[in-house]
Each structure stands twice: as structure tokens, then as C-alpha cells.
One Martini backbone bead per residue (centre of mass of N, CA, C, O) as a GRO file, in nm:
protein
  118
    1UNK     BB    1  -0.765  -4.471   1.730
    2UNK     BB    2  -0.590  -4.460   2.003
    3UNK     BB    3  -0.596  -4.547   2.325
    4UNK     BB    4  -0.484  -4.274   2.427
    5UNK     BB    5  -0.690  -4.097   2.283
    6UNK     BB    6  -0.938  -4.220   2.423
    7UNK     BB    7  -0.846  -4.151   2.715
    8UNK     BB    8  -0.832  -3.853   2.688
    9UNK     BB    9  -1.140  -3.825   2.646
   10UNK     BB   10  -1.219  -3.958   2.914
   11UNK     BB   11  -1.075  -3.758   3.101
   12UNK     BB   12  -1.242  -3.512   3.005
   13UNK     BB   13  -1.515  -3.638   3.096
   14UNK     BB   14  -1.436  -3.650   3.395
   15UNK     BB   15  -1.392  -3.348   3.437
   16UNK     BB   16  -1.681  -3.266   3.359
   17UNK     BB   17  -1.827  -3.445   3.577
   18UNK     BB   18  -1.715  -3.284   3.818
   19UNK     BB   19  -1.862  -3.010   3.732
   20UNK     BB   20  -2.162  -3.068   3.689
   21UNK     BB   21  -2.264  -3.299   3.800
   22UNK     BB   22  -2.210  -3.663   3.675
   23UNK     BB   23  -2.322  -3.968   3.761
   24UNK     BB   24  -2.350  -4.125   3.488
   25UNK     BB   25  -2.055  -4.135   3.421
   26UNK     BB   26  -1.960  -4.301   3.665
   27UNK     BB   27  -2.146  -4.541   3.615
   28UNK     BB   28  -2.019  -4.612   3.340
   29UNK     BB   29  -1.682  -4.614   3.399
   30UNK     BB   30  -1.723  -4.777   3.653
   31UNK     BB   31  -1.655  -5.056   3.767
   32UNK     BB   32  -1.811  -5.267   3.974
   33UNK     BB   33  -1.501  -5.373   4.077
   34UNK     BB   34  -1.365  -5.130   4.154
   35UNK     BB   35  -1.057  -5.003   4.277
   36UNK     BB   36  -1.042  -4.741   4.534
   37UNK     BB   37  -0.813  -4.732   4.748
   38UNK     BB   38  -0.883  -5.060   4.789
   39UNK     BB   39  -1.197  -5.008   4.721
   40UNK     BB   40  -1.547  -5.044   4.680
   41UNK     BB   41  -1.674  -4.711   4.557
   42UNK     BB   42  -1.888  -4.658   4.338
   43UNK     BB   43  -2.148  -4.568   4.492
   44UNK     BB   44  -2.017  -4.327   4.631
   45UNK     BB   45  -1.926  -4.169   4.376
   46UNK     BB   46  -2.200  -4.137   4.248
   47UNK     BB   47  -2.341  -4.001   4.491
   48UNK     BB   48  -2.143  -3.750   4.506
   49UNK     BB   49  -2.256  -3.659   4.195
   50UNK     BB   50  -2.519  -3.563   4.298
   51UNK     BB   51  -2.744  -3.350   4.303
   52UNK     BB   52  -2.747  -3.235   4.652
   53UNK     BB   53  -2.518  -3.341   4.766
   54UNK     BB   54  -2.262  -3.310   5.025
   55UNK     BB   55  -2.058  -3.305   4.834
   56UNK     BB   56  -1.818  -3.163   4.675
   57UNK     BB   57  -1.810  -2.884   4.473
   58UNK     BB   58  -1.703  -2.752   4.154
   59UNK     BB   59  -1.570  -2.457   3.965
   60UNK     BB   60  -1.272  -2.600   3.929
   61UNK     BB   61  -1.091  -2.812   3.682
   62UNK     BB   62  -0.744  -2.902   3.662
   63UNK     BB   63  -0.543  -3.085   3.439
   64UNK     BB   64  -0.212  -3.249   3.470
   65UNK     BB   65   0.063  -3.441   3.399
   66UNK     BB   66   0.029  -3.654   3.190
   67UNK     BB   67   0.045  -4.015   3.193
   68UNK     BB   68   0.085  -4.281   2.947
   69UNK     BB   69   0.014  -4.638   2.954
   70UNK     BB   70   0.025  -4.888   2.709
   71UNK     BB   71  -0.122  -5.244   2.734
   72UNK     BB   72  -0.348  -5.247   2.509
   73UNK     BB   73  -0.629  -5.318   2.708
   74UNK     BB   74  -0.456  -5.107   2.879
   75UNK     BB   75  -0.451  -4.792   3.077
   76UNK     BB   76  -0.218  -4.584   3.239
   77UNK     BB   77  -0.280  -4.309   3.467
   78UNK     BB   78  -0.120  -3.999   3.534
   79UNK     BB   79  -0.205  -3.711   3.758
   80UNK     BB   80  -0.314  -3.374   3.805
   81UNK     BB   81  -0.548  -3.195   4.035
   82UNK     BB   82  -0.716  -2.885   4.035
   83UNK     BB   83  -0.928  -2.760   4.297
   84UNK     BB   84  -1.239  -2.567   4.309
   85UNK     BB   85  -1.445  -2.459   4.598
   86UNK     BB   86  -1.655  -2.384   4.861
   87UNK     BB   87  -1.562  -2.655   5.037
   88UNK     BB   88  -1.296  -2.729   4.835
   89UNK     BB   89  -0.934  -2.699   4.803
   90UNK     BB   90  -0.696  -2.869   4.573
   91UNK     BB   91  -0.454  -3.122   4.535
   92UNK     BB   92  -0.437  -3.408   4.317
   93UNK     BB   93  -0.326  -3.743   4.276
   94UNK     BB   94  -0.328  -3.980   4.006
   95UNK     BB   95  -0.434  -4.331   3.951
   96UNK     BB   96  -0.529  -4.511   3.654
   97UNK     BB   97  -0.724  -4.797   3.531
   98UNK     BB   98  -0.788  -4.879   3.201
   99UNK     BB   99  -1.036  -5.107   3.063
  100UNK     BB  100  -1.127  -5.309   2.798
  101UNK     BB  101  -1.486  -5.387   2.801
  102UNK     BB  102  -1.685  -5.473   2.565
  103UNK     BB  103  -1.571  -5.193   2.407
  104UNK     BB  104  -1.529  -5.053   2.695
  105UNK     BB  105  -1.423  -4.810   2.904
  106UNK     BB  106  -1.276  -4.884   3.231
  107UNK     BB  107  -1.253  -4.838   3.564
  108UNK     BB  108  -1.057  -5.069   3.787
  109UNK     BB  109  -0.837  -4.852   3.904
  110UNK     BB  110  -0.738  -4.639   4.192
  111UNK     BB  111  -0.561  -4.337   4.305
  112UNK     BB  112  -0.524  -4.095   4.584
  113UNK     BB  113  -0.349  -3.780   4.649
  114UNK     BB  114  -0.308  -3.542   4.883
  115UNK     BB  115  -0.100  -3.267   4.928
  116UNK     BB  116  -0.194  -3.223   5.246
  117UNK     BB  117  -0.205  -3.529   5.368
  118UNK     BB  118  -0.546  -3.621   5.355
   0.00000   0.00000   0.00000
């Protein structure tokens, strides 16, 4: 299986974890030193996906527009996500960097842009 095929599977797992919500998935795939929008936010992301947390929960998550760039041990992904839920709905654009560390894919960097400008 190619790196891009592996990352396609990981991206689908991420989409499912958003719907779960599944904090264990984020705990597993986010590197401890991951920079998300320039900050180390792993603990905040994991906490936001715990059932019962006050973070927005989604009833629908659709991802599209994937572009994958394979750099050998790293894959850069850009895509768009359409989210719907009782607390928030909107479109986000993502860039993620997946790095293979000790045989497992980890998100080591990422950024998000909200279409509504916030």
C-alpha cells in the first residue's frame, strides 16, 4: 500500500473520529509536539472530542477536494470539510502534515481556515 493510500485511510478515520466523537483517535494520531495553527494544541483537541465536552459536535462531516503530496516519510494533505451540527455549521479548509514515526503515521503540523473568516 502506498503512503497516499495509507493517509487516505487515516483521513477517513479522522472524519469518523469527528463524528464519534472519538478522543482516542486524536490522542493516537496527533504527535505530542504537533503544531496546529502554530500552537501545541493536542490536549485541547483531544479534550474537545470527549463525549460531554462543550465543544461543537457534528451530525455530518463531508470532506472533499483532497490533494496529497508524498515526500517519502511525510505526506502533506490539503482538503475542505463541510460540517453540520446543532452548535456550529460551516466550511473549513485544512492543511495537514503526516509524518511516519516509529512505523505509525502522526499529524505533526496543520492549519485550518474558516470560510466565514473567523
